[in-house]
C-alpha angles and dihedrals in degrees: 000000000000089000091050091050089049090051091049091051090049089054099044108030113046113080094235096054092038090059087067104029091043088066090060090047089053089051090054090046092055092043087055089058091045097049092046089051092051093047090051092053100261128129119238111223102177150347124211127192124190137198092246090062091258123130147155138216113202121202134172133202142088119345122230117088096341097085090042093052091046092047093050102053099064104085095036093048098084091050092047093048092044092052089046092054091049091048090049092054095044092050098044101258098114096125094046092049092049093049093046091048091049092052092048092051092050092048089052088072088074090066103036111111104183134058097237091051090051090052092052091049094046093050091046091049093048092051092045096048092045091053091047094047103037106020123098119238092257093048091050091051094049093047093048091048091053091044093049094050091044091052091052089049089046091053090053090047092051090047091054088049095054091045088054089052089058095044107032111010103042092155085075096054092116088070094056120100089206091057093046090051089050090052091051100042107021089234107133119257094241089063091055091046089052091050091049088052094049093051092046093048090045090053091050090049091049090052091050091048090051090052092049091049090051090059094058 
């Protein structure tokens, strides 16, 4: 497990590897917005991904809580997905999780609206399907464990980034989900940042609890 954590850190922390893996984390972030929008009765009209790790998921529909729910589940999404992958491996559902993730990534192509975003999705889908089709059961488990841990780390890294936007780079506030939620609801941005943090930490705790349970 220490070796897997080290591999996840190598993927998600150094600047060089983050330039690549951060694009996948952004994809999961935007899918979090999109799934939350669909679950709240809205219609997703497009997803964009950019080289600078920026992105957007546009949805339309009735107002109310829908836009708030959709706006909230961007930053927590990588941690939730990462914890879900770890739980799947620890409970023996590695193949099912890999297949479901592969299908979701492929279906994402229906909503991508820029060429770079399509490239990110296609590469992610190719890696996922190759692992599902050619990888042994043990290889699939190890890769999903590294991916799950790296996504949780990526979620923390993105959270630190958005907190820095609010504390040091306030000229970039328009890019912050917490600020956009404040503009929509009137609830101060620090409250949303705290809620992001609680969900991310809760996901990390759930992943740790699943690992502990797998040892007993």
